[in-house]
N, C-alpha and C positions, 0 to 999 in steps of 0.2 A: 433553845426559844420554841414554843409551841404557837405556830401560826397557820393561817388558813393558807391556800394557795393564791390567793388574790394579795394577800398581805406580803407573804414571800417575792411575788413579781415586784411589787412595790418597792420593795427593799433594793431591787436589782434596776428597776429602770422603771419610768412612767408607764402608765397605761393610757394609750391613746384612743380617745372616745369620738363618736359621730360629732358632727356640727348638728346647724341649724335646718332641722327637718323639715318645719314649714316652709323655710325660705327657698330651700330647693322644692319643695312641692310647688309653691307660686312661681318659682322659675319654670316650670314645666306644664304652667296653664290652668292651675287651680286659683280661683279668684279668691281673696282675701274673706271673702264674705261668706265662703262655703266652710263647712264645719270638715276640716281637716281628719279630724278624727273618723269621721263615717266612710272616709277613703277606705278603711280597713276591710270594708264590706263591699262597698260601692266600686271600688278600683284598686283589690289589692296588689295587683300585679304593679301599679305606678307606686305605691310604697313600696314594695319589695326591689323594685329597679334602683331607686334611692339609696336603700339598704346596701344593696349589691355594689354601687359605685362607690360608697365608703368602705366597703370591706376591700374592694380593689384597689382602693388607695391607702390601705394598709392599717384601718383603725384594728383595736382589739376589741372593742365593744361598742355596740349600737342598742340604741333606746327604743322602746317601742313608742309606735305612733299613737300616742293614748294621752297626750298632755293634758286635754280639756275631756276626756272620756269618763264624766262624773254625771249624775243625773241632773245637778242643777245647771252643769253648761249646756249639756246636750239637750235640755227643754227648751233651749232657746232656737234649736233647730227642728222642735217637734220630735226629737228622737230618744226622750228620757226613757222608753221602754226597751231599748236596744243597748244598754248600757253593757249586758254582759256579752251581747255578741260582738259590739265592737271591741270589748278589750279583750275576747279570747282568740 
C-alpha cells in the first residue's frame, strides 16, 4: 500500500490534536472582544506557552492560531493590512 506517513500512523493509532486554543487564551486573561489572531504578533509568547502545554500533555498535532486571520475578519479590528504578518 502506498500511503503517506500520516496515513500510515492513522492505520496504527489515532493522532491526538490540540484543543480549544481560544478557550485557553481566554483563560489566561485575553478578553473575548480581543483579536486572538493578533496575539501572534502582539504576544507570541502567550500563544507559544499554550502550544507548549498541549505538546507536554502528549498531543501529536498543534494547529496555528490563525482561525480568523483573514482580511475580512481582521478588518473588524483594523488589522486587515496585517494578514501576512499575523499568518507568518
